[in-house]
C-alpha positions as a printed Julia matrix, in Angstrom:
580×3 Matrix{Float64}:
  65.21  18.09   64.15
  65.42  21.35   65.92
  69.23  21.58   66.29
  68.86  20.85   61.99
  66.84  23.23   61.42
  67.53  26.12   63.56
  65.47  28.57   65.34
  67.38  31.46   66.66
  65.11  32.43   70.2
  68.09  33.88   71.84
  68.05  37.47   69.87
  64.82  38.92   69.82
  65.76  40.56   66.7
  67.16  37.27   64.82
  69.93  38.06   62.49
  72.79  35.94   64.53
  74.6   39.3    65.74
  76.74  37.35   68.66
  79.36  35.16   68.0
  79.01  32.49   65.22
  81.69  29.36   66.61
  79.25  27.99   69.18
  77.6   24.88   68.36
  74.34  25.5    67.56
  75.75  27.15   64.21
  77.85  24.49   63.71
  75.45  22.05   64.15
  72.49  23.43   61.95
  71.53  22.43   58.22
  69.5   25.93   58.34
  69.59  28.91   60.41
  66.8   31.42   60.74
  66.16  34.52   60.65
  68.43  36.3    58.83
  66.23  39.84   58.53
  69.77  42.17   58.02
  71.88  41.21   55.01
  74.73  42.55   56.4
  74.64  39.79   58.82
  73.61  37.34   55.9
  76.94  38.47   54.44
  79.07  37.79   58.06
  77.09  34.33   58.08
  78.53  33.27   54.45
  81.96  34.7    55.07
  82.16  32.71   58.6
  80.79  29.5    56.84
  83.21  29.92   53.86
  86.73  30.1    56.28
  85.05  26.95   57.98
  85.01  25.31   55.03
  88.39  26.6    54.32
  89.17  25.42   57.41
  88.29  21.57   56.76
  90.14  22.11   53.74
  93.28  22.59   55.1
  92.91  19.94   58.04
  91.97  17.75   54.72
  95.72  18.53   53.23
  97.15  17.89   56.71
  95.75  14.88   56.59
  96.8   13.74   53.07
 100.55  15.11   54.49
 100.39  12.53   57.26
  99.15   9.83   55.0
 101.99  10.24   52.6
 104.46  10.56   54.79
 103.39   7.05   56.46
 103.19   5.26   53.19
 106.93   6.64   52.47
 108.09   5.62   55.5
 106.44   1.8    54.36
 108.1    2.07   51.28
 111.26   3.31   52.24
 111.64   6.65   50.05
 114.87   8.23   50.19
 113.57  11.89   51.75
 115.49  13.35   48.49
 113.76  11.46   45.66
 110.13  11.79   45.58
 108.79  11.6    48.32
 109.93  15.26   49.17
 106.9   16.67   51.12
 107.28  13.23   53.37
 109.63  15.11   55.13
 108.09  18.3    55.4
 106.89  19.63   58.99
 103.02  19.17   57.89
 104.05  15.19   57.53
 104.85  14.88   60.91
 102.54  12.32   63.16
 100.58  14.47   65.95
 102.6   13.67   69.19
 104.17  16.27   71.93
 107.55  15.12   71.13
 108.14  16.83   67.52
 110.38  19.68   69.1
 113.43  17.95   70.81
 115.46  20.47   72.99
 119.54  20.31   72.83
 119.87  22.9    75.46
 118.05  23.57   78.95
 117.04  27.2    77.3
 115.13  25.13   74.59
 113.04  23.6    76.25
 109.51  24.33   76.14
 107.22  25.23   79.15
 103.81  24.54   79.93
 101.21  27.23   80.97
  98.74  25.62   83.78
  95.12  26.13   83.26
  91.81  25.8    85.96
  89.81  28.6    86.31
  92.95  30.75   86.04
  96.19  31.16   84.02
  99.66  30.4    85.83
 102.46  31.38   83.64
 105.94  32.33   84.22
 106.3   34.68   81.13
 104.35  37.47   81.98
 105.39  39.63   85.43
 102.13  38.19   87.56
 102.55  34.82   87.69
  98.7   34.07   88.18
  96.14  36.14   86.11
  91.93  35.73   84.64
  92.25  34.59   80.68
  92.59  37.24   77.86
  90.42  37.25   75.35
  92.62  35.93   72.9
  93.19  32.61   75.6
  89.98  31.95   76.41
  88.44  32.41   72.48
  91.14  29.91   71.68
  90.22  27.5    74.34
  86.68  27.67   73.13
  87.56  26.99   69.44
  89.76  24.39   70.98
  87.19  22.49   73.07
  84.56  23.01   70.44
  86.78  21.37   67.94
  87.35  18.34   70.51
  83.59  17.68   71.37
  82.64  17.73   67.62
  85.13  14.81   67.09
  83.9   13.06   69.86
  80.27  13.52   68.47
  80.7   12.9    65.05
  78.65   9.76   65.3
  76.69  10.26   68.2
  73.52   9.43   66.38
  74.66   5.85   65.11
  75.55   5.26   68.32
  72.87   6.62   70.52
  74.23   8.82   72.79
  76.18  12.19   73.15
  78.35  13.67   74.79
  78.18  17.5    76.07
  80.73  19.67   77.59
  80.53  21.19   80.94
  84.39  22.53   82.05
  87.87  22.04   82.06
  88.76  20.95   85.16
  92.48  21.75   84.92
  94.9   21.85   81.36
  98.43  22.54   80.29
  99.45  24.85   77.25
 102.19  25.39   75.35
 103.07  26.89   71.78
 106.29  25.28   69.94
 107.42  28.42   67.03
 108.2   25.76   65.01
 105.24  23.13   65.02
 102.0   24.39   66.77
 100.37  24.7    69.87
  99.98  21.56   72.09
  97.18  21.25   74.52
  96.58  18.82   77.81
  92.97  19.3    78.98
  91.09  17.37   81.8
  87.7   17.63   81.0
  84.14  17.43   82.1
  81.49  15.91   80.49
  78.17  14.94   80.58
  77.18  11.22   78.77
  73.62  11.15   77.9
  72.2    7.8    76.31
  69.39   8.37   74.15
  69.04   4.24   72.81
  68.07   1.3    74.74
  69.04   1.85   78.36
  68.49   5.52   78.66
  71.31   7.39   81.37
  72.99  10.57   82.16
  75.99  10.02   83.66
  78.93  12.82   84.21
  82.18  11.69   83.14
  86.02  12.7    82.8
  88.15  12.56   79.39
  91.73  13.3    79.17
  92.96  15.05   75.7
  95.91  15.12   74.22
  95.61  17.95   71.51
  98.02  19.65   69.11
  96.84  22.5    66.65
  99.76  22.4    63.94
 101.01  25.12   62.28
 100.39  25.19   58.31
 103.19  25.8    55.87
 104.06  29.64   55.14
 102.25  31.1    52.43
 103.15  34.71   50.82
 100.09  36.32   49.08
 101.14  39.11   47.01
  97.91  41.24   45.96
  99.37  44.57   43.79
  94.87  45.42   43.06
  94.21  46.53   46.71
  97.08  49.39   46.3
  95.2   52.97   46.08
  97.37  54.15   43.45
  95.8   51.02   41.64
  92.61  53.17   40.99
  94.28  56.44   41.08
  96.23  55.69   38.04
  94.34  56.74   34.61
  94.33  53.39   32.66
  96.85  53.72   29.52
  94.5   52.31   27.0
  90.53  51.72   26.7
  90.53  47.76   26.94
  91.69  48.08   30.84
  88.66  51.06   31.68
  86.06  48.59   32.1
  87.89  46.25   34.39
  89.65  48.76   35.86
  86.27  50.43   36.92
  84.54  47.12   37.74
  87.31  46.67   40.57
  87.53  49.99   42.09
  83.5   49.54   42.05
  84.02  45.87   43.59
  86.15  47.23   46.88
  83.86  50.25   46.83
  80.99  48.44   47.6
  82.88  46.15   49.97
  84.2   48.65   52.04
  80.56  50.53   52.49
  79.35  47.18   53.3
  82.15  46.47   56.05
  82.68  50.02   57.96
  78.32  49.86   57.51
  78.04  47.27   59.6
  76.17  47.92   63.82
  79.18  46.07   65.52
  81.96  48.09   62.88
  80.61  51.53   63.46
  82.52  53.79   65.88
  81.4   55.79   68.74
  81.32  59.27   68.55
  84.71  60.74   70.1
  83.95  62.41   73.82
  87.95  63.48   74.63
  90.95  63.05   73.02
  93.06  61.29   74.93
  96.18  61.0    73.1
  97.82  62.56   69.69
 100.28  61.71   67.06
 103.12  63.92   68.36
 105.04  63.82   64.53
 102.37  65.84   62.82
 102.15  69.61   63.7
  98.39  70.37   65.15
  96.98  73.26   66.25
  97.75  74.72   69.7
  95.17  73.98   72.08
  94.01  74.95   75.57
  95.28  71.56   76.99
  98.78  72.28   74.6
  99.38  75.49   76.77
  98.57  74.13   80.29
 101.26  74.18   82.65
 102.82  71.2    84.55
 103.54  71.75   87.99
 106.1   69.12   88.8
 106.78  68.26   92.97
 109.8   66.55   93.65
 110.32  65.42   97.18
 114.27  64.81   97.88
 116.13  64.05  100.84
 120.08  63.78  100.08
 121.1   62.34   96.98
 122.65  65.43   95.4
 124.68  63.77   92.45
 121.19  61.87   91.28
 119.22  65.32   91.71
 122.09  67.09   89.62
 121.37  64.54   86.96
 117.27  64.93   87.24
 118.13  68.74   86.92
 120.11  68.07   83.48
 117.47  66.28   81.88
 115.04  68.41   83.32
 116.28  71.63   81.84
 116.9   69.28   78.43
 113.24  68.42   77.79
 111.76  71.2    79.73
 113.33  74.79   80.55
 116.07  74.9    77.87
 112.86  74.23   75.1
 110.73  76.98   77.02
 107.81  74.23   78.04
 104.99  75.98   80.31
 106.16  73.77   83.52
 107.22  74.7    87.06
 109.29  72.78   89.49
 109.03  72.55   93.42
 111.37  70.36   95.45
 110.28  69.58   99.05
 113.54  69.2   100.53
 113.76  67.25  104.18
 117.18  67.65  106.01
 119.57  64.87  105.76
 122.59  64.01  108.4
 124.89  64.41  105.24
 123.09  66.09  102.71
 124.27  69.17  101.01
 120.64  70.91  101.38
 123.16  74.77  100.19
 124.37  72.9    97.32
 120.62  71.77   95.81
 119.72  75.59   96.62
 122.32  76.92   94.58
 121.49  74.82   92.66
 118.09  75.51   91.67
 118.91  79.67   92.52
 121.03  79.05   89.45
 118.38  77.88   87.15
 115.89  80.67   88.42
 118.49  83.23   87.24
 118.8   81.21   83.74
 115.55  80.89   83.44
 113.92  83.59   84.75
 110.17  82.63   83.55
 109.84  79.17   85.07
 108.87  79.06   88.48
 111.61  76.82   90.5
 111.44  76.75   94.05
 112.76  74.88   96.96
 110.18  74.59   99.88
 112.68  73.25  103.43
 110.7   70.2   105.4
 111.48  69.45  108.78
 111.04  65.94  110.33
 111.22  62.65  109.05
 111.36  61.91  105.45
 107.91  61.26  104.07
 106.93  60.9   100.32
 102.99  61.47  100.96
 104.13  64.44  103.26
 106.39  66.4   100.66
 103.73  65.72   98.16
 100.81  66.65  100.19
 102.76  70.1   101.1
 103.46  70.67   97.61
 100.06  70.41   96.32
  98.91  73.25   98.35
 101.57  75.46   97.05
  98.77  75.84   93.44
  95.86  76.65   93.09
  92.27  73.82   91.85
  93.31  74.06   88.19
  96.79  73.55   88.55
  97.98  70.45   86.77
 100.45  68.36   89.04
 102.95  65.76   88.18
 104.17  63.79   90.77
 108.01  63.15   90.23
 110.99  60.87   91.51
 114.61  62.2    91.44
 115.4   58.96   89.79
 113.15  59.44   86.61
 114.89  60.13   83.35
 112.08  62.22   81.1
 111.86  62.28   77.15
 110.49  65.54   75.44
 107.19  63.53   74.11
 106.69  61.93   78.01
 106.2   65.82   78.72
 103.48  66.14   76.48
 101.62  62.57   77.62
 101.83  64.23   80.94
  99.86  66.26   80.18
  97.48  65.18   77.48
  96.14  62.77   79.08
  95.23  64.03   82.52
  91.39  65.43   81.96
  90.12  67.71   84.78
  86.82  66.09   86.9
  87.33  62.6    84.76
  90.6   61.45   84.56
  94.03  60.57   86.1
  96.96  59.76   84.3
  99.29  56.34   85.98
 101.91  55.99   83.58
 103.96  52.56   83.43
 107.43  53.2    83.66
 110.52  51.5    82.91
 113.05  50.25   85.74
 116.56  49.68   84.34
 118.04  46.39   86.62
 121.64  46.37   88.48
 124.24  47.38   85.73
 126.73  44.59   87.83
 124.45  42.09   86.95
 123.61  43.06   83.1
 126.95  42.73   81.99
 128.63  40.75   84.57
 132.06  39.75   83.92
 132.61  42.33   81.11
 134.74  45.0    82.91
 132.92  48.34   83.44
 129.53  48.28   83.74
 127.07  51.1    82.72
 123.31  50.55   80.9
 123.72  51.85   77.16
 121.2   54.13   78.07
 117.83  55.64   79.44
 115.75  54.44   76.35
 117.57  51.21   75.62
 114.56  48.62   75.9
 115.69  45.07   76.55
 114.79  42.18   78.68
 118.65  41.83   79.84
 118.38  45.56   80.9
 114.91  46.35   82.67
 111.45  45.48   82.96
 108.23  47.35   82.87
 107.11  48.49   87.04
 103.31  47.41   86.23
 103.05  48.04   90.39
 104.41  51.21   90.56
 102.04  53.82   91.3
 104.5   57.26   91.96
 104.27  58.42   89.07
 101.21  60.68   88.51
  99.63  63.71   86.95
  96.59  64.97   87.91
  94.77  68.5    88.38
  95.11  69.74   91.84
  91.11  69.87   92.29
  90.55  65.81   91.24
  93.28  65.39   93.97
  91.6   67.37   96.62
  88.56  65.57   95.81
  89.41  62.01   96.56
  91.18  63.31   99.79
  94.95  63.59   98.96
  97.56  61.81  100.81
  97.61  59.95  103.99
 100.01  62.07  105.68
 100.44  59.77  108.52
 102.45  56.83  106.33
 106.12  57.45  107.32
 109.12  56.28  104.99
 109.17  54.11  101.81
 106.24  53.64  100.04
 102.35  52.73  100.52
 101.28  56.32  100.38
 101.38  56.01   96.36
  99.39  53.09   96.11
  96.98  54.2    98.79
  96.21  57.47   96.47
  95.95  55.15   93.62
  93.43  53.04   95.08
  91.1   55.95   96.78
  90.96  57.0    92.88
  89.79  53.6    91.2
  86.68  53.02   94.02
  85.81  57.13   92.98
  83.98  58.23   89.72
  87.56  59.29   88.21
  88.97  57.02   85.38
  92.49  55.85   85.64
  94.08  55.73   82.36
  97.06  53.32   83.31
  99.57  52.95   80.32
 103.02  51.97   79.3
 104.96  55.38   78.72
 108.38  54.7    76.69
 109.6   58.56   77.73
 109.67  57.39   81.13
 112.6   55.56   82.85
 113.62  54.69   86.64
 117.23  54.87   86.48
 119.16  52.27   88.93
 120.06  53.04   92.52
 120.98  50.7    95.32
 117.44  50.05   97.42
 118.08  49.87  101.59
 115.51  48.89  103.05
 114.81  50.51  107.22
 114.08  46.96  109.1
 112.39  49.29  111.38
 109.72  50.19  108.06
 106.1   49.12  109.48
 105.76  45.15  108.56
 103.77  45.91  105.12
 106.42  48.61  103.59
 109.69  46.81  104.7
 107.79  43.8   102.84
 107.05  46.66   99.59
 110.73  47.62   99.89
 112.31  44.06   99.58
 110.25  42.82   96.8
 110.81  46.1    94.43
 114.5   45.31   95.78
 114.68  41.85   94.84
 112.71  42.83   91.38
 115.43  45.74   90.31
 118.53  42.63   90.54
 118.34  41.54   87.43
 116.14  39.46   84.69
 114.52  36.1    85.6
 117.07  34.43   82.76
 120.15  36.3    84.0
 119.94  35.58   87.64
 119.09  31.61   86.55
 122.36  31.52   83.98
 124.25  32.85   87.85
 122.81  29.96   89.86
 123.53  27.42   87.33
 127.36  28.62   87.13
 127.7   28.7    91.03
 127.89  25.62   92.3
 128.07  26.95   95.76
 124.46  28.22   95.05
 123.29  25.35   93.07
 124.22  22.6    95.03
 123.86  24.82   98.85
 121.11  22.15   99.83
 123.39  18.82   99.09
 126.41  20.82  100.66
 123.82  21.23  103.64
 123.12  17.64  103.78
 127.19  16.4   103.2
 127.88  18.64  106.11
 125.29  17.3   108.98
 126.23  13.61  107.72
 129.41  14.59  108.73
 128.83  15.98  111.91
 126.74  13.22  113.12
 129.69  10.85  111.96
 131.88  12.95  114.29
 129.66  12.82  117.17
 129.18   8.79  116.63
 128.44   5.41  115.27
 124.84   5.69  116.47
 123.98   9.38  115.36
 125.38   8.68  111.62
 123.33   5.23  111.58
 120.01   7.57  112.28
 120.81  10.03  109.51
 121.35   6.73  106.79
 118.0    5.44  108.36
 116.28   8.77  107.65
 117.83   9.14  103.98
 116.33   5.6   103.29
 113.17   6.28  104.61
 113.29   9.31  102.12
 114.23   7.47   98.85
 111.37   4.97   99.9
 109.19   7.37  100.13
 110.16   8.66   96.49
 110.34   5.36   94.9
 106.81   4.28   95.94
 105.74   7.85   94.59
 107.47   7.14   91.28
 106.46   3.43   91.24
 109.75   2.38   91.67
């Protein structure tokens, strides 16, 4: 009775402001209290949505009945039973999609309390909001089906947890689920008992047919254009009044109101806006460098194009280490020539001694500027756009926020255009699966105010060689009171270059270097295709086994017998596991 006439004791003020897709709302005949008429409208809309979903489900069952009856009557698919051949008429099965090649095989995601998938850069991650909502919705529907006749059977089954499961999505048919559910069986008639049980559920959420809806009444010009005759005045006025009332009611709901803006962190660069203090803020680029003169010339050409030639308020400090075969004098002459060409900009070279240390170079470079200076840590391999320079300026807020953009990193062009002659990328801002990837775990590029950099303690200058200093600084900001603004920036591209990892690096740095080099080889699809087309790689283990057997054969019959027996044991174990 309490479930049928549900009294909301969870919320002190009532009105069902919490999510409505819960079993209490679905089981109840009445819901009380609803003290706010806005939420009454919300409840009404949700219940109508559920009725619409039930009708679509009934339509799906009818389509399947038509398909089954047509098969029994052997009606030609070209005749009257044309609906029997539609996707909706197919019986629920995991074999609706039949792949014809390896690229068409649909892979499953694995779920326990985390999500394991090959589609993202991170193979294991927490459940995002959309996935959690989808699983909650599926579990709710499953439990409603299980408890459909619970009262007549004298038992009820409650959901407790998902032990593990699989999920995949077929673009043509729908979402498939295989779930191992932990349930609680409660019997309230006869011999009462409460027992935990497990149930394996195979579920399919079928896509419905595509619908095209064109509603011209929602266009703004239909309300602004004067009516042609008096007969349409009343109808047009009624429509405009209805949509205005609907719009006002929705935007005035408490959960739809937008908070007052505290700080502007981005804007549309296509619109001309008033120049603010942030727009006038000068950017101070700090570039660590050792050798790599040709790459440096490419960087300076891009820097001149997006910053110097358009008179953007920037400075550049090149922190130059000396190498064995570098062109230090040429690097200094290049900066000197640009300083003469653009005398309004501060372009300088600071020469450093000792082994290359990016953290030390950025630390020394930061000390060149005042506490109020807006610093940008950059690499010589980065290619920038005009909009990226603006975002580096706008997204850093003094005493509040630092900006860590996610840059696009190019793959090795030899892998990208394998077998196509001369290889080169189509352009720095060509974003595709086979041309590069978003460097989600790269923290070398950043913009921040110098005072904020000093507040968290700066770089650890004891770190020598490649990497790790940027991760250390990023961790300091994460554990402080600063906000780390982390976002994809399509205006920053890391141009490909071969990565050489020094074996003498500290163990963690060497491992990070190898990981970065492996990530830049090529996309997983491209590398997989190369492996499949290279028998010497694909069958590497089998060739090794054949070679071992041949060596044993050369050593004598007894040795060959041992190898043969070992393989027989492995085959027996394989057969036992697979029930053969």
